[in-house]
C-alpha positions in Angstrom: 26.3 23.5 33.1 24.5 24.5 29.9 21.4 26.6 29.7 19.0 25.5 27.1 16.5 28.1 25.8 13.2 26.9 24.5 11.2 28.7 21.9 8.1 30.0 23.6 5.4 31.6 21.6 2.8 33.8 23.3 -0.5 34.0 21.5 -3.3 36.1 22.8 -6.6 36.7 21.0 -9.2 39.2 22.2 -12.8 38.1 21.5 -15.2 40.9 20.9 -18.9 40.6 21.8 -21.0 39.9 18.8 -24.6 40.7 18.0 -26.9 38.3 16.1 -27.5 40.5 13.1 -28.8 39.0 9.8 -26.4 39.1 6.9 -28.4 41.6 4.9 -28.3 44.0 7.8 -24.5 43.6 8.1 -24.1 45.0 4.6 -26.4 48.0 5.5 -24.3 48.6 8.7 -21.1 48.4 6.7 -22.3 50.9 4.1 -23.5 53.3 6.7 -20.2 53.0 8.6 -18.2 53.4 5.3 -20.2 56.6 4.4 -19.7 58.0 7.9 -16.0 57.2 7.7 -15.6 58.9 4.3 -17.6 61.9 5.5 -15.5 62.3 8.6 -12.2 62.0 6.5 -13.5 64.6 4.0 -14.6 67.0 6.8 -11.3 66.7 8.7 -9.2 67.1 5.6 -11.3 70.1 4.6 -10.7 71.8 8.0 -7.0 71.0 7.9 -6.6 72.3 4.3 -8.6 75.4 5.2 -6.3 76.2 8.1 -3.2 75.6 5.9 -4.2 77.6 2.9 -5.8 80.7 4.5 -3.2 83.2 5.7 -5.6 84.8 8.1 -5.8 81.5 10.0 -2.1 81.3 10.7 -2.3 82.2 14.3 -1.5 80.1 17.4 -5.1 79.4 18.2 -5.7 77.8 14.8 -2.5 75.8 15.0 -3.9 74.3 18.2 -7.3 73.8 16.4 -5.4 72.0 13.6 -4.5 69.2 16.0 -8.1 68.3 16.6 -9.0 67.2 13.1 -5.6 65.6 12.8 -6.2 63.6 16.0 -9.6 62.6 14.8 -8.3 61.5 11.4 -5.6 59.4 13.0 -8.1 57.9 15.5 -10.8 56.9 13.0 -8.2 55.7 10.5 -6.7 53.3 13.0 -9.9 51.8 14.4 -12.8 52.1 12.0 -11.5 50.2 8.9 -10.8 47.2 11.1 -14.2 47.4 12.6 -15.8 47.6 9.2 -13.8 44.6 7.9 -14.8 42.6 10.9 -18.5 43.5 10.3 -18.3 42.0 6.8 -16.2 38.9 7.7 -18.1 38.4 11.0 -14.7 37.8 12.6 -14.9 38.6 16.3 -11.3 37.9 17.3 -8.6 40.6 17.5 -5.0 39.3 17.5 -3.3 41.2 20.4 -0.3 42.7 18.5 -2.7 44.3 15.9 -4.9 45.8 18.6 -4.7 49.6 18.2 -4.0 50.4 21.8 -1.3 47.8 22.2 1.5 48.9 24.4 4.6 47.0 25.4 
């Protein structure tokens, strides 16, 4: 008796709800989102560099506070660029393995 294994491919796409926004407004939303993203990255990096460079901030409380901008930086860098790209391309499908909260 031989067991024959077949190639099975699992494909799952998540469709995001879309809003009917005119193309010109899409560019405005993209620019505002990009500016907010850049501002958030700048602020978080400033806080992190301030905690690293100032000797008076080398205390356990500030080490814990260091994790907050780090967590925010990781969070916005994993989600927001994809959202901004989808706004421009008007793509409303997310392939499951590239979904940020994908867990096996």
